[in-house]
N, C-alpha and C positions, 0 to 999 in steps of 0.2 A: 150137205149144208144140213142136218133135222131143226136149228133153229132158229128164230132171229131176235135178236138184241135191242131193245131202245130203250132210251132213256126217258122217263116221267120227269117232271122238272130240271133240277140242276144239283138238287139236295147227294144225288151219288157222286155226280160229275166233279164237287167241290171236297166232297170226300177223297176222292180217287188223288186229285189233284194237289194236293195237302201231303200225299205218302210220300215214301223212301222211293229212289228208283226200285231196289228190289222188293217191294210190297208193290208197285204196279207191274211189274215183271209176273210177280207171282200171283196179281188179280187178272191179271190177260189171260193167262195159262187156264186158269178154271174158267172165265167165260168162255175161252175157245175150246175149251173141252166142253161145257155145254151147247155149243154149237153144232158142233162135229159128231156127239157118241150118243147115238140112239137110248140108251139107257144109262143115265147119269148116278153113279154110285151117293149115295144117302153120305158118303165122305164130304161129296164136293155140293150137293143139293138135297134139303131138305122141308119137306111138308111141316108148318109150325103146328102142332095139334091144338084145338081148338079154335083156330082162325078156319075162316072161309076163304080158302083158296090161297092161303101166303106162306111163304117159301121163303128162306134162309140161303145163300149163296154160301161158303164156307168156306174159308182160304186162310191156311196158315203158313207164317213165316216167321221160320226161326221158333222163337217159342214166343211170337205172338200171334196172337188170332182174329180174326176179322168176319162181319158179319154181312154181307147185303140182303136188302130186302127183296122179294120180288114177287111176280104172280104173271099167272099165264093168261094170254088176251089168244082168242080162235085158235087154242089149241098149244101151233109152231112159237107163239109171237111172246118171248120172257120181258116183260116191263119191268126194270131197274129203277125201285126208289130211293131210301135212305140207305145208309150204312154205317159201321160203327167200331170202334177199336175193341174187343172181348176183353173184359178185366176180371170178371167173377161169372159163377155159374149158370147166374139168373139171367135174362134177356132182360136189360133194363125196360123198364115199364113205358117209360116216356117215349123211348126209340118205336117199341112195338105201339104204341098210339098215334105216333106221327105214321109209320108204314101203312095202318089201315085207314088212318084218316085220306092219306095219298092215295092207294088204293079206290078207295070208294071216288074221289076227284076226279080219278083219272077217267073212269066208267061214267061218270053224271058229264064229264066233258066231251066224251065222246058219241054220245048219246045225243049231246046238244050240236054234234057238230063244229066241236071249237079245233 
């Protein structure tokens, strides 16, 4: 196993639980790939340009596209934050802002020993 995956808060969990079993299976497949493959293809994990270390996990199920925001901590720990169903070419500004805020919150809480 190359990476460990954890959740910060419950945004991703709430999103995941609201999906169909087919979508959950696809998300599980991609997360398992991220855990086990040393070099994850950009098809599944891509750095978001213009952000300091924010990535998106890319999941496609049929014609539906989903994005899960995440970041790395200590190199091999992937922290999942929020996710959304992608319906347009551009990443929704509110989802991106939430992801950046949650990343900052995570590191502040870690620094303060929470």
